[in-house]
N, C-alpha and C positions, 0 to 999 in steps of 0.2 A: 665332526666334533664342533660343538657350539662354544664360542669364546664369549664370556661375559665380561663386560667392561667393569673395571674396578670403580666402586662408587666414588664420586668426587664430592668432597666436602668444601664448603666455602671457607675461606681463610679469615678467621677472626683475629683481630689485634696482632697482625703479623707485620705491622709497619716497622721498617728499619729505623724509624725515628722515635720509636717508643722509648720513653725515658725510664731509666732504672731508678727505683726509689730506694732510699736508705733511711731507716728509722734512727732517730737520735733522741736520747733521753737527756734532758737538761735539768740540772740541779740549780735552783735559785735560792737566794736568801729570802727571808720574809719581806725585806724592803724591796728587793728586786722584783719579787712576785707582785707586790702591791703596786709598784710603779708600772709594771706591764699591764696589770688589770685596769688601773686608772687610765692609762693611755688607750687601751682597747675600748673602754667605755666612752672616752672622749671622741674617738675617731669612728667608733662603730665597727672596727675591724676585729676579726678574730685573732687571737695570739699567734696562730700558725702563719697568718698572712703578714703580720708585723715582723716576725722573726725571719720569714723567707725574704721579705723586702730588704731587711737589714743585711742579710747574707749576700743578696744580689748586688747590693751597693758597695760591697768590698772591692778593693782594687785587685 
């Protein structure tokens, strides 16, 4: 009887350090949205990076 080996597939994105992502919807007033847009234009950063940096700076 011939035994055939099970096909081996490469492991893609199986790192144990893979970060889980969570989507958050943020409601802003018109003034808050304008302030964020203005800051983004001044710094050249996208809003997601600005918000992420602010969250990371929290104690």
